[in-house]
C-alpha positions, 0 to 999 in steps of 0.5 A: 219821143223827141231828140235834141240837136244843137248848132253853133251860129254867130247870128243872134236869135232874132236874126235866126227868127227873121230867117225862119230857121236854118238854111243851107247856102244852096238849099234843097227843097224836100223833093230835091233832097229825096231826088238826091237820096234816091240817086245815091242809094248805090243802085245801077243806073239809069239814073234820074237827073238830080239838079242841084241849086246854084252855086252847087250846081257847078261842084264835084257833087253835081258832076258825080251825080251827072255821071253814070256811076253808082253813088252810095249814101257814104259817098254822098256824105263825104261829098257834101262835107267837101262843099265850100260854105258858098255852095254847101247843100247841107246844114250841120248840127250836132248831137251835143251842145259842144256844136262843133266847139264854137265857143265864141258863137251862139249855140242853138237847141232844136227838138225833133222827132225823127226816124232813121234807116241804115244805109237808107234801107230796111226797118224804119227805126225811131231815134227816140230820145237817144242821140247815141243812135245817131252818133255811133252810126256803123255805115251811114244813116238816113234820117227823117221826120216822116213815117218814111223818106217819101212823107218827110219835109226834114231829111238828114245824113249821119254816119262814118263820113261825118266829122267826129261821128256826131254830126247830123247833116240836114239836107233840108232846111230846119224851120224856126219852129224846131229851134227852142233855146239858145246859149249866149256865147261863153255861157252855159244857160239856156234861154227860150227863143224869142 
């Protein structure tokens, strides 16, 4: 069953359509996002190199990835939240239309069919239409749209490291096809995307 997520953004629906959806300032390809997740599973090295795109390649996250230290998904979630707007590798979404409280921007509604694994391990569980499973994460949840991480084009994290525990931080771009409706600033009516 599909789940709906939300994002506040100052750009108009036409601008979002022209950009073909949402992308981070330093966008990760699915292959790089998968490599990043695999590096951050808390396992002992040696580790495969993960090169973040510029300008994220000069951030503390890249320094941590280059080290011989173990990194888990909670540490990754914490690190991506520290990113500055110009070097961030994630796209913030919310499980509620409050979308981070941006009352002066557009709010976009997106529809996904997602699965998750607690701490990126164990059973693959469908999210269904219950956003509470993402908002009430104990530990970090690895979220993806395929049958498993390796077959996914959409990859995200949610959990204890998220602000307010309701954020779903996508490590991959969100294509326009997933963005179905918007609210104009200061309104509550949903309008279909162009």
